[in-house]
N, CA, C and O atoms as a DFTB+ gen file, in Angstrom:
280 C
 N C O
     1  1      41.038      77.824     197.210
     2  2      41.747      76.560     197.182
     3  2      42.116      76.177     195.746
     4  3      43.217      75.691     195.490
     5  1      41.194      76.398     194.823
     6  2      41.442      76.082     193.420
     7  2      42.547      76.975     192.858
     8  3      43.373      76.530     192.061
     9  1      42.552      78.247     193.284
    10  2      43.587      79.171     192.808
    11  2      44.980      78.714     193.244
    12  3      45.930      78.791     192.465
    13  1      45.103      78.245     194.473
    14  2      46.390      77.769     194.964
    15  2      46.860      76.551     194.180
    16  3      48.041      76.442     193.847
    17  1      45.959      75.650     193.890
    18  2      46.308      74.455     193.116
    19  2      46.714      74.842     191.696
    20  3      47.647      74.271     191.131
    21  1      46.015      75.801     191.136
    22  2      46.340      76.254     189.786
    23  2      47.712      76.930     189.749
    24  3      48.495      76.701     188.826
    25  1      47.998      77.753     190.741
    26  2      49.300      78.415     190.832
    27  2      50.406      77.384     191.026
    28  3      51.460      77.491     190.399
    29  1      50.188      76.397     191.873
    30  2      51.183      75.362     192.116
    31  2      51.436      74.550     190.844
    32  3      52.586      74.246     190.526
    33  1      50.388      74.202     190.125
    34  2      50.539      73.442     188.882
    35  2      51.272      74.269     187.830
    36  3      52.102      73.737     187.093
    37  1      50.981      75.538     187.756
    38  2      51.653      76.422     186.805
    39  2      53.135      76.545     187.132
    40  3      53.982      76.476     186.241
    41  1      53.444      76.726     188.409
    42  2      54.843      76.824     188.808
    43  2      55.598      75.530     188.523
    44  3      56.750      75.561     188.091
    45  1      54.961      74.416     188.761
    46  2      55.581      73.130     188.468
    47  2      55.830      72.970     186.970
    48  3      56.887      72.482     186.568
    49  1      54.883      73.369     186.158
    50  2      55.049      73.282     184.708
    51  2      56.173      74.199     184.223
    52  3      56.961      73.816     183.358
    53  1      56.245      75.389     184.770
    54  2      57.305      76.330     184.395
    55  2      58.666      75.778     184.819
    56  3      59.631      75.868     184.060
    57  1      58.752      75.218     185.999
    58  2      60.016      74.651     186.477
    59  2      60.456      73.493     185.584
    60  3      61.632      73.394     185.233
    61  1      59.535      72.629     185.221
    62  2      59.866      71.499     184.352
    63  2      60.336      71.996     182.984
    64  3      61.275      71.441     182.411
    65  1      59.698      73.022     182.467
    66  2      60.093      73.578     181.175
    67  2      61.487      74.195     181.254
    68  3      62.278      74.052     180.322
    69  1      61.792      74.871     182.344
    70  2      63.117      75.466     182.510
    71  2      64.208      74.402     182.620
    72  3      65.308      74.586     182.099
    73  1      63.911      73.302     183.289
    74  2      64.869      72.192     183.371
    75  2      65.090      71.608     181.976
    76  3      66.219      71.289     181.603
    77  1      64.020      71.473     181.217
    78  2      64.119      70.984     179.841
    79  2      64.989      71.915     178.991
    80  3      65.860      71.449     178.256
    81  1      64.759      73.213     179.088
    82  2      65.556      74.184     178.335
    83  2      67.025      74.156     178.754
    84  3      67.916      74.287     177.915
    85  1      67.272      73.989     180.033
    86  2      68.655      73.915     180.510
    87  2      69.365      72.700     179.911
    88  3      70.532      72.791     179.531
    89  1      68.686      71.593     179.828
    90  2      69.269      70.400     179.216
    91  2      69.572      70.612     177.739
    92  3      70.617      70.182     177.252
    93  1      68.669      71.270     177.026
    94  2      68.918      71.565     175.616
    95  2      70.115      72.492     175.453
    96  3      70.948      72.294     174.568
    97  1      70.194      73.497     176.305
    98  2      71.306      74.449     176.226
    99  2      72.631      73.762     176.537
   100  3      73.635      74.018     175.873
   101  1      72.636      72.903     177.533
   102  2      73.867      72.188     177.883
   103  2      74.322      71.319     176.729
   104  3      75.511      71.274     176.415
   105  1      73.387      70.626     176.092
   106  2      73.723      69.768     174.958
   107  2      74.232      70.599     173.786
   108  3      75.196      70.214     173.124
   109  1      73.598      71.722     173.529
   110  2      73.999      72.565     172.402
   111  2      75.368      73.200     172.629
   112  3      76.122      73.401     171.676
   113  1      75.693      73.514     173.865
   114  2      76.952      74.183     174.162
   115  2      78.105      73.216     174.414
   116  3      79.259      73.636     174.503
   117  1      77.804      71.941     174.527
   118  2      78.846      70.953     174.764
   119  2      79.722      70.822     173.520
   120  3      79.201      70.695     172.411
   121  1      81.043      70.852     173.688
   122  2      81.914      70.753     172.520
   123  2      82.034      69.324     171.981
   124  3      82.536      69.125     170.875
   125  1      81.587      68.345     172.739
   126  2      81.751      66.952     172.339
   127  2      80.420      66.229     172.258
   128  3      79.430      66.648     172.857
   129  1      80.413      65.146     171.517
   130  2      79.290      64.215     171.475
   131  2      79.878      62.818     171.427
   132  3      81.074      62.651     171.187
   133  1      79.048      61.818     171.652
   134  2      79.569      60.458     171.604
   135  2      79.877      60.067     170.166
   136  3      79.301      60.612     169.224
   137  1      80.788      59.119     170.009
   138  2      81.137      58.646     168.674
   139  2      79.902      58.097     167.959
   140  3      79.706      58.357     166.771
   141  1      79.076      57.343     168.672
   142  2      77.882      56.762     168.062
   143  2      76.980      57.851     167.501
   144  3      76.478      57.725     166.384
   145  1      76.767      58.922     168.265
   146  2      75.915      60.014     167.796
   147  2      76.550      60.740     166.614
   148  3      75.844      61.221     165.727
   149  1      77.869      60.820     166.599
   150  2      78.541      61.550     165.522
   151  2      78.371      60.866     164.171
   152  3      78.440      61.521     163.131
   153  1      78.149      59.548     164.179
   154  2      77.942      58.838     162.918
   155  2      76.474      58.474     162.708
   156  3      76.142      57.719     161.794
   157  1      75.603      59.010     163.549
   158  2      74.167      58.849     163.362
   159  2      73.599      57.515     163.797
   160  3      72.579      57.073     163.269
   161  1      74.241      56.874     164.748
   162  2      73.742      55.594     165.248
   163  2      73.359      55.700     166.712
   164  3      73.856      56.561     167.439
   165  1      72.477      54.822     167.131
   166  2      72.214      54.709     168.560
   167  2      73.378      53.930     169.167
   168  3      74.172      53.323     168.449
   169  1      73.469      53.954     170.477
   170  2      74.550      53.228     171.147
   171  2      74.476      51.735     170.836
   172  3      75.505      51.111     170.575
   173  1      73.283      51.156     170.861
   174  2      73.142      49.720     170.595
   175  2      73.545      49.375     169.161
   176  3      74.176      48.344     168.927
   177  1      73.185      50.230     168.200
   178  2      73.568      49.975     166.810
   179  2      75.079      50.039     166.648
   180  3      75.666      49.225     165.936
   181  1      75.699      50.992     167.299
   182  2      77.152      51.144     167.216
   183  2      77.850      49.939     167.834
   184  3      78.814      49.421     167.270
   185  1      77.369      49.492     168.988
   186  2      77.979      48.337     169.662
   187  2      77.856      47.098     168.787
   188  3      78.805      46.322     168.682
   189  1      76.711      46.904     168.163
   190  2      76.501      45.745     167.301
   191  2      77.462      45.760     166.119
   192  3      77.901      44.705     165.662
   193  1      77.788      46.943     165.627
   194  2      78.652      47.059     164.452
   195  2      80.127      46.843     164.771
   196  3      80.933      46.710     163.850
   197  1      80.496      46.804     166.024
   198  2      81.908      46.667     166.405
   199  2      82.288      45.199     166.516
   200  3      82.318      44.636     167.611
   201  1      82.572      44.593     165.394
   202  2      82.996      43.188     165.383
   203  2      84.398      43.074     165.962
   204  3      85.241      43.942     165.732
   205  1      84.643      42.030     166.695
   206  2      85.965      41.768     167.234
   207  2      86.222      42.386     168.592
   208  3      87.265      42.130     169.193
   209  1      85.303      43.189     169.089
   210  2      85.463      43.776     170.421
   211  2      84.476      43.128     171.381
   212  3      83.382      42.721     170.991
   213  1      84.879      43.040     172.634
   214  2      83.929      42.549     173.632
   215  2      82.840      43.596     173.811
   216  3      82.983      44.737     173.371
   217  1      81.766      43.205     174.453
   218  2      80.649      44.128     174.640
   219  2      81.086      45.371     175.416
   220  3      80.712      46.488     175.060
   221  1      81.872      45.179     176.467
   222  2      82.322      46.326     177.272
   223  2      83.250      47.237     176.472
   224  3      83.146      48.461     176.552
   225  1      84.161      46.636     175.698
   226  2      85.066      47.442     174.872
   227  2      84.308      48.203     173.795
   228  3      84.613      49.363     173.518
   229  1      83.318      47.550     173.186
   230  2      82.531      48.194     172.134
   231  2      81.730      49.362     172.710
   232  3      81.639      50.418     172.083
   233  1      81.150      49.181     173.899
   234  2      80.400      50.279     174.517
   235  2      81.315      51.448     174.850
   236  3      80.946      52.605     174.648
   237  1      82.503      51.154     175.357
   238  2      83.450      52.222     175.674
   239  2      83.864      52.952     174.397
   240  3      83.976      54.178     174.388
   241  1      84.091      52.198     173.320
   242  2      84.486      52.796     172.050
   243  2      83.383      53.705     171.512
   244  3      83.656      54.813     171.050
   245  1      82.147      53.236     171.575
   246  2      81.030      54.009     171.026
   247  2      80.668      55.208     171.899
   248  3      80.068      56.165     171.410
   249  1      81.022      55.171     173.177
   250  2      80.722      56.283     174.072
   251  2      81.833      57.337     174.111
   252  3      81.660      58.401     174.706
   253  1      82.967      57.043     173.479
   254  2      84.090      57.990     173.576
   255  2      83.693      59.328     172.982
   256  3      82.980      59.378     171.980
   257  1      84.144      60.402     173.588
   258  2      83.762      61.725     173.097
   259  2      84.574      62.117     171.854
   260  3      85.782      61.890     171.779
   261  1      83.891      62.694     170.917
   262  2      84.540      63.248     169.719
   263  2      84.000      64.665     169.534
   264  3      82.874      64.953     169.940
   265  1      84.789      65.553     168.926
   266  2      84.305      66.918     168.713
   267  2      83.083      66.944     167.799
   268  3      82.995      66.176     166.841
   269  1      82.150      67.831     168.105
   270  2      80.979      67.988     167.263
   271  2      81.383      68.591     165.933
   272  3      82.295      69.414     165.851
   273  1      80.692      68.166     164.905
   274  2      80.929      68.753     163.595
   275  2      80.096      70.015     163.462
   276  3      78.973      70.081     163.961
   277  1      80.643      71.013     162.791
   278  2      79.865      72.266     162.641
   279  2      78.676      72.105     161.726
   280  3      77.934      73.062     161.504
């Protein structure tokens, strides 16, 4: 019984690690990133810095995709 639980826990850990690696690979291979990330800000920091725009417009502006820098 203990062996089955250990095998199940190991398989679950391996599956979680593979999902994590897939997410890293997808992010690394994506040609775009958000504007906020491209200038080194969090989304909230970027939205706060957008004077003159409504909250929804500022969020859309900061989320727009821009090409990643090499």
